C-alpha positions in Angstrom: -0.2 9.7 -15.7 3.1 11.5 -15.3 6.3 10.2 -17.0 8.1 9.5 -13.7 5.1 7.5 -12.4 5.0 5.3 -15.5 8.7 4.7 -15.4 8.5 3.7 -11.7 5.6 1.4 -12.4 7.6 -0.2 -15.2 10.6 -0.7 -12.9 8.2 -2.4 -10.4 6.7 -4.6 -13.1 3.2 -3.3 -12.4 2.6 -1.0 -15.4 -0.6 -1.9 -17.2 -1.3 -1.6 -20.9 -3.8 1.1 -20.1 -1.1 3.1 -18.3 0.9 3.6 -21.5 -2.1 4.6 -23.5 -3.3 7.0 -20.8 0.2 8.5 -20.6 0.3 9.0 -24.4 -3.1 10.7 -24.5 -2.2 13.0 -21.7 1.0 14.1 -23.5 -0.9 14.8 -26.6 -3.4 16.9 -24.6 -0.4 18.9 -23.3 0.7 19.7 -26.8 3.5 17.1 -27.1 3.4 15.4 -30.6 5.4 12.7 -32.3 4.5 10.0 -34.8 4.9 7.1 -32.3 3.1 9.0 -29.5 0.1 9.3 -31.7 0.2 5.6 -32.5 0.6 4.7 -28.8 -2.4 6.9 -27.8 -4.6 5.1 -30.3 -3.6 1.5 -29.5 -6.1 -1.0 -28.2 -5.2 -1.9 -24.5 -6.0 -5.5 -25.3 -2.9 -5.8 -27.5 0.1 -7.7 -26.3 1.9 -5.6 -23.7 5.2 -6.2 -25.5 3.8 -4.5 -28.6 2.6 -1.5 -26.5 5.9 -1.4 -24.7 7.8 -1.2 -28.0 5.8 1.9 -29.1 6.5 3.5 -25.7 10.2 2.9 -26.2 10.1 4.4 -29.7 8.2 7.4 -28.3 10.8 7.9 -25.5 13.5 7.9 -28.1 11.7 10.6 -30.1 11.2 12.7 -26.9 14.8 12.0 -25.5 13.4 10.3 -22.5 15.5 7.6 -20.9 13.1 4.6 -21.0 15.4 2.5 -18.9 16.7 4.7 -16.0 18.8 3.0 -13.4 16.2 1.8 -11.0 17.8 -1.5 -9.9 18.8 -0.2 -6.5 16.1 0.0 -3.8 17.3 3.2 -2.3 17.5 4.8 -5.8 13.9 3.8 -6.5 12.8 5.0 -3.1 14.4 8.4 -3.7 12.7 8.7 -7.1 9.3 7.9 -5.5 10.0 10.5 -2.9 10.8 13.1 -5.6 7.6 12.2 -7.6 5.5 12.6 -4.4 7.1 16.0 -3.7 6.3 17.1 -7.2 2.6 16.1 -6.6 2.9 13.4 -9.3 2.0 10.7 -6.8 -0.7 10.6 -4.1 0.2 9.5 -0.6 -1.7 6.2 -1.0 0.2 5.4 -4.2 3.5 6.2 -2.5 2.7 3.7 0.3 1.9 0.9 -2.1 4.9 1.7 -4.3 7.3 1.8 -1.4 5.9 -1.5 -0.2 6.5 -3.1 -3.6 10.1 -1.9 -3.5 10.5 -3.4 0.0 9.0 -6.7 -1.0 11.2 -6.8 -4.1 14.5 -6.2 -2.4 13.8 -6.5 1.4 15.8 -3.4 2.1 15.8 -2.9 5.9 15.5 0.9 5.6 12.1 0.4 3.9 10.6 -2.2 6.3 8.0 0.2 7.7 6.1 0.7 4.4 4.9 -2.9 4.5 3.6 -2.3 8.0 1.7 0.8 6.8 0.0 -1.3 4.1 -1.0 -3.8 6.7 -2.4 -1.0 8.9 -4.4 0.4 5.9 -5.9 -3.0 5.5 -7.2 -2.9 9.0 -9.0 0.4 8.6 -12.6 0.1 9.9 -12.1 -3.3 11.4 -11.6 -2.2 15.0 -8.1 -3.6 15.1 -6.3 -0.5 14.0 -2.9 0.2 15.5 -1.5 -3.3 15.3 1.2 -2.5 12.8 1.6 1.3 13.0 0.8 3.7 15.8 -2.8 4.8 15.5 -2.2 8.3 16.7 0.1 8.8 13.7 -2.5 7.8 11.2 -4.8 10.9 11.2 -3.3 11.9 7.8 -1.7 9.6 5.3 0.2 12.5 3.8 1.6 13.3 7.3 2.7 9.6 7.6 4.4 9.7 4.2 6.2 12.9 5.0 7.3 11.7 8.4 8.6 8.4 6.9 10.4 10.0 4.1 12.1 12.3 6.6 13.2 9.4 8.7 14.3 7.4 5.6 16.6 10.2 4.4 18.2 10.4 7.9 18.6 6.6 8.0 20.5 6.7 4.7 23.3 8.6 6.3 23.6 6.4 9.4 25.6 3.2 9.9 22.7 1.3 11.5 23.3 -2.2 12.9 22.0 -5.3 11.2 18.3 -6.1 12.0 17.8 -2.7 13.7 14.2 -2.8 12.4 13.6 -5.6 14.9 14.7 -3.6 17.9 12.3 -2.4 20.7 12.2 0.5 23.1 11.5 -0.4 26.7 8.6 1.6 28.2 10.2 1.6 31.6 14.0 2.2 31.2 14.1 3.6 27.6 16.5 0.9 26.4 16.5 0.5 22.6 17.9 -2.7 21.1 17.3 -6.3 20.7 14.8 -7.9 23.0 15.0 -11.2 24.8 12.3 -13.9 24.5 10.5 -15.5 27.4 7.9 -18.2 27.1 4.4 -17.1 28.2 3.2 -19.0 31.2 -0.1 -20.4 30.2 -1.6 -23.7 29.0 -1.4 -23.7 25.2 -0.4 -26.1 22.5 1.2 -23.1 20.7 4.6 -21.7 21.6 4.1 -18.1 22.6 6.7 -15.7 23.9 7.0 -12.3 25.6 9.4 -9.8 24.2 11.3 -8.5 27.3 13.7 -5.6 27.6 17.3 -7.0 27.6 18.3 -4.4 30.1 15.5 -4.5 32.8 13.3 -7.5 31.7 10.2 -5.3 31.5 7.5 -6.6 29.1 6.0 -3.4 27.8 7.7 -1.8 24.8 7.3 0.1 21.5 8.6 -1.4 18.3 10.7 0.3 15.6 7.5 0.7 13.5 6.8 3.7 15.8 8.4 6.8 14.1 9.0 8.3 17.5 11.2 5.4 18.5 13.2 5.6 15.3 13.6 9.4 15.7 15.1 8.9 19.2 17.3 6.0 18.0 18.5 8.0 15.0 19.3 11.0 17.1 21.7 8.9 19.2 23.6 8.0 16.1 23.6 11.5 14.8 24.9 12.8 18.1 27.8 10.3 17.9 28.5 11.3 14.3 28.6 15.0 15.2 30.9 14.3 18.1 33.3 12.3 15.9 33.3 15.0 13.3 34.2 17.7 15.8 37.3 15.9 17.0 
């Protein structure tokens, strides 16, 4: 386990005792050597996590590693996960679950799609794929991660409206924005509604979970920004 990965896991409160010991053993195998690193590598994973954590902190001090980097901001954490992925320290699948954990911890709107990707992964092989994320985009999880990181970086520089992640794109007129709700006309004890286009009242649409929709939407903001900067 790479150092950055362990630090991210700690920040998300999901680092296991075995992770610290595995990290220490790998560092020793790489030729890194300090007294506390040796102790950490030889600890029993059944010890109290606080005790294992203490040796990790001592080791970090010996190696001049910041054991408490500022990871209290969701976008900062997302950026570090992105960097770890680009350095091949994290697999695409690990990235997806880490980003979902960041989203569920902070509910940062720019990260909403990662929770949907996790839901989509849970449907694999059930015959219900495509409910949460476009199926045609799911051929390669690495491609999904790369696309989503690209969109994420663009979104960070845009002044997006509140609850933009709930917007739809109308399949008929191309409108992107909030939908209107219309009650479905059928006999049912449950309240069920259509999402209709606010502009033309059409009922077929694509949601913001579709990366193509976000790409189109972001381009509109980017065009306005370029126009303002050129004035």
